[in-house]
N, C-alpha and C positions, 0 to 999 in steps of 0.2 A: 197941467193935469198928469202928464206922463211922469214928471218928477215926483209928484205926490204918490202916485200908484207904485212907483219904484220903492219909495220909502215904506209903503204898506206891505209890499212883498218882503222886504228885509225884516220888518216887524213880524210878519207871519212866520218866516223861516227861523227867526230867533226863538219864537215860542215853540215851534216844532222841536228845535234842538234842545230846548229846556226840558221837554218831556222825553225826548228820545235823543240822548247825547251822541249816539252813533249815526244819526241822520246824515245822509250825504247824497249829492247829485252825482250820478255816474253816466258815462257815455255808453250807449248800447253796443256800438261797434267794437268797443274794447272788452266786451264781456263774452266769454265763451258760453256762459249760461244763456244769455239773451240770443246768441246765434243758434244754440240748440233749440231754444223755445220757438224761434222763428220757423224752424223746420217742423216742429211738432204742431204749431198753430198755422198750418199751411192755408187754412181757410181765411185767415186774416192777412191779406197781402200787404197791408200797410203797417204791420206790427213793428218793424224796425224803423220806418221812416216817419211815422206820425203818432204812434201811440206811446203813452207814458206808462211804465210798469213799476210797481212797487213790490219788492221782495224784502220782507223784514222791515228795516228802516232805511233801506237804500232805494232811491228813486232813479230809475234808469230812463234817460231821455235820448232822443235821436242824436243830438250832438251838443257839445259844450263850446262856448257859453250858450245857455238856453233861455230863449224868450226874453232877452234883455230889452228888445224893442217892443215887446208886447206884455207889459207888466200886469194888465188886467187879466189876460189869458193865463199868465203864470200864476196869479193868485187863485184863480178858479181851479186850476189843475192841482196846485199844491194843497189847497184846502180839501179837495176831493181825496187826494192820497192820504192826507192826515187822518181822515175819517177811517180809511182802511187800516192804518197803523193802530188807531185807537181800538177798532174792533178786534184786530189780531191780538192786541194786549189784553183785551177783556176776555176773549174766548180761548186764547192759547192755541195749542195744536188743533183744536176742534175747528178753528176758523178756516185753516187751509183745507181740511177734510170737507167741511160743508161747502166751501166755495167751489171746490172741484167736483162735487157730486152733480150728477150720477156718473160722470165719465171716469172718475177715479176708481170706480168699482170694476171696470173692465178687466184689469189684470187677474181678478179672481177666476176668470175663464180658464186659466192654465190648470186649474184643479179639475178640468173636464176629463183628464186622463183617469181620475179616480171616480168621478161621478159625472156622467154626461150632462146632468142638470146644470152644472156650473157653466156650461157653454152659453147659457142664456145671458150671462153677464157680458157677452160680446155685444149685446144690444145696447149696452151703455156707451158704446163708441158712437152711437147715432146722436144727432143733434136734438136730444130729448130736452124737455123743459128742465131748468135748473132753478127751482124756487129759492134755495138758500143763496145762490150766487146773485140772483135777481134782487133779493132783499138787501144784501150787503151793498150792491151797486145802487139800488134805489136810495138808500140812506146817503151815499156819497154824492149822487147826482142832485139830490135835494139841496145839499150844501152848495153845489155848483150854481143852482138857481139863486140861492141866497147871496153868494158872493157877488154875482153880477148885479143883483138888485141893490145891495148895500153900497157897492163902490161906484156904480155907474147908472143906477136906476134903469137898468135895461132888463126886460123880460128875456128869459131863455126860450129859444125856439122849441116848442113842445114836440113838434114833428121830428126834430133832430134827436131829442131825448128818447122818444119812443123807438126810433130806429136803432139806437144803441142796444136795446133789449130784444128787438125782433129780427135783427140781421146777423150776419156772420161775425160782426165785431166781437161778440161774446158768445159765439156758437149758438145763436138763436135761443138764448136762455129763457125767454118768456114771451112767447108769441101771442100776446093779448093786447092788441093796439088800443082798442076802445077803452078797456079797463085802465091801461097805463096812462092814457091821455087824461082821463078824468082824475086819476090819482095825482098826477103832476099839477093839474089845474088847482086841485084842492090844496096841495102843499104850497103852491105859489101864493094862494090867498092867505094861508097861515103865515108865510114869511112876511107878507105885506102887513099883516096885523102885528108883527113882531112877537108872535106867540111861539117862542123858540124853545127847543129842547136844550138841555144843559150843554152838550158838546157844540151845538150850533151857536149858543150864546158865547161860549169860550172862543170859538173861531172868529166870531164877529168882533169881540174885544181885542183879539190878537191883531186884527186888521185896523185897529184904532178907529172903529166906526162909532160915532157918538149916537 
């Protein structure tokens, strides 16, 4: 089974590279950008050691080689990040802006020297709900659900999924546990019916799932 899943991972990465020729896996500890982000994202203590981060078409992982012994996990993560790449391609620069809202608006507070009202933008530094970030992540985590089901017939732990949205992992981006749990349950039922969106169908085919 491991050998089969390893082949599916290779197939998945080949399709990602076909769409994004500059796709690459990089080690976080070798990246000055990731080290800087780890300081900025102080609320996520496992940013460097456990989380995978995509910037452009570069996927930063804790260390290389990455997840060679866990090809199923690798497939779920890479498919998840592929969704982010696709969304970034579709929305262009707007993707980064929407993903980082509302916190990205905080620098506008420097205009407070001109008009004190701009100081209100400091409130954006708080862990306010981030609906756009939640929407982008929801699309990607639904694919996580799909990959685990297609490759291993395993349901994804919905409590774990909800925790990603309601904890410090993504700066408490969408604190609505009951709503999220129902949405994920509904999406899982859709995945089981094979009622897939275009990008989900593409990812499923890339994994060579019949």
